[in-house]
Each structure stands twice: as C-alpha cells, then as structure tokens.
C-alpha positions in Angstrom: 106.6 103.2 103.7 102.9 102.9 103.5 100.8 100.3 101.0 96.8 101.1 100.2 95.9 97.3 99.8 92.4 97.2 98.0 90.7 94.1 97.0 87.3 92.6 97.5 88.5 89.1 98.8 89.1 89.4 102.5 91.9 86.4 102.4 93.8 88.3 99.7 93.7 91.4 102.0 94.6 89.6 105.0 97.5 87.4 103.0 98.7 90.8 101.6 99.0 92.6 104.9 100.5 89.6 106.6 103.2 89.4 103.8 103.9 93.4 103.7 103.8 94.1 107.6 106.2 91.2 108.1 108.9 93.1 105.9 108.2 96.3 107.3 105.5 98.2 105.4 102.4 100.0 107.0 99.5 98.8 105.3 96.0 100.4 105.0 93.3 97.8 103.7 90.0 98.5 101.8 87.4 96.1 100.6 86.3 97.7 97.5 87.3 100.6 95.0 85.1 102.9 96.7 86.3 102.5 100.0 89.7 102.5 98.5 89.3 105.7 97.2 87.9 107.0 100.1 90.9 105.8 102.2 93.3 107.4 99.8 91.7 110.5 100.0 91.8 110.6 104.0 95.4 109.5 104.2 97.1 110.4 101.1 99.9 112.1 102.5 101.1 108.9 104.0 100.1 106.8 101.2 103.4 105.6 99.2 101.7 102.8 96.9 98.7 101.5 95.8 97.8 97.8 95.3 94.7 97.3 94.0 92.7 94.1 92.6 91.7 95.0 88.6 88.3 93.3 88.8 85.8 94.5 91.7 82.4 95.0 91.8 81.5 98.6 91.4 84.6 101.0 90.9 87.1 98.9 89.1 90.7 98.8 90.5 91.6 100.4 87.1 89.3 103.3 87.6 90.2 103.7 91.2 93.7 104.0 90.0 92.9 106.7 87.3 90.8 108.7 90.1 93.9 108.5 92.5 96.4 109.4 89.7 94.2 112.8 89.2 95.3 113.7 92.7 98.7 112.1 92.6 100.2 111.2 89.1 103.3 110.0 90.4 102.0 107.5 93.0 103.3 104.1 92.0 100.6 101.5 91.6 100.4 97.4 91.4 97.3 95.9 89.6 96.6 92.4 90.9 94.6 90.0 88.7 93.7 86.4 88.6 93.2 86.5 84.8 95.9 86.1 82.3 97.3 89.3 81.3 100.4 91.2 80.5 101.7 94.6 80.4 100.2 95.4 77.0 96.7 94.7 78.6 97.3 97.9 81.0 95.4 101.2 79.4 97.9 103.4 77.8 96.8 106.3 80.6 97.8 104.0 83.3 100.9 102.2 81.8 103.6 104.5 83.2 104.7 103.6 86.9 102.2 100.5 87.1 103.0 97.1 87.6 100.9 93.9 87.0 101.0 91.0 89.7 99.4 87.9 88.7 97.5 86.0 91.3 98.1 83.6 93.1 101.4 85.0 94.1 104.3 83.8 96.2 105.3 86.4 99.2 108.7 86.7 97.5 107.2 87.8 94.2 104.9 90.5 96.0 107.9 91.9 98.0 110.2 92.1 95.2 107.3 94.0 93.0 106.7 96.5 96.0 110.3 97.2 96.2 110.5 97.6 92.5 107.4 100.1 92.3 108.9 102.0 95.4 112.2 102.2 93.8 113.6 100.3 96.7 116.9 98.4 95.9 117.1 94.5 96.4 119.6 93.3 99.1 122.7 92.0 97.8 124.2 89.2 99.4 
C-alpha cells in the first residue's frame, strides 16, 4: 500500500517516511500542497492514503485534500496539525473518511492511524 505524505517540514517528512517504510508502506513525499496535488495527479492509481499537514503556505492541506477528493472521493485522508483541534474542527465536506493526527506523534500512533484509515485490522497477540 502507498501513502502520499505532504508536509512543509523536511524533518516531519523524513520521520514519517522512516516510520511508514519500516512497517512496509510505500511512501511518496511532497513539500507543499501544490507539489502534493501534482504528485497525486501523476500517481493517483498507486496512492491508497493521503497524509497531509493542515497548515502550509500556499495551498493548505485541507484545500489539497478537497481537490484530491474531487478526483477520488473515496480516498482516505489523515490531516496532521500541531494546533489543538478535534474531529469537530474538520469542515463538513471533509469529515467523512478523514482522521486528525496531533503533532508531535509517536510512531505507534501514526502506525495505528494509518491502519485505521486504510481499514487494515490491528494484529491480535
């Protein structure tokens, strides 16, 4: 499965890529909403999930996800933010199939949220 990670902070992109590739996901990276949208259009058949920073210069993460959903309404999205928010803060048009991820996050939190967004069952020990 493939995840498009869009964040304007290089450190966050690298950390997220390391966490997700370690557990077996393919990761595509973009440094802005505009670059993420272009990456999605060029690779939409391969992308299973979009993980995007809510607040970026230029095209915001929410506006990027909104544009992607015009092409693929069913694609799940994870919106990350360093601001205190909850699910009620998501606009109504994006609330379905979108998850909020509070920064900073632990690797296990990210892994669980990606599994949830993709509908992958958690392992039972």
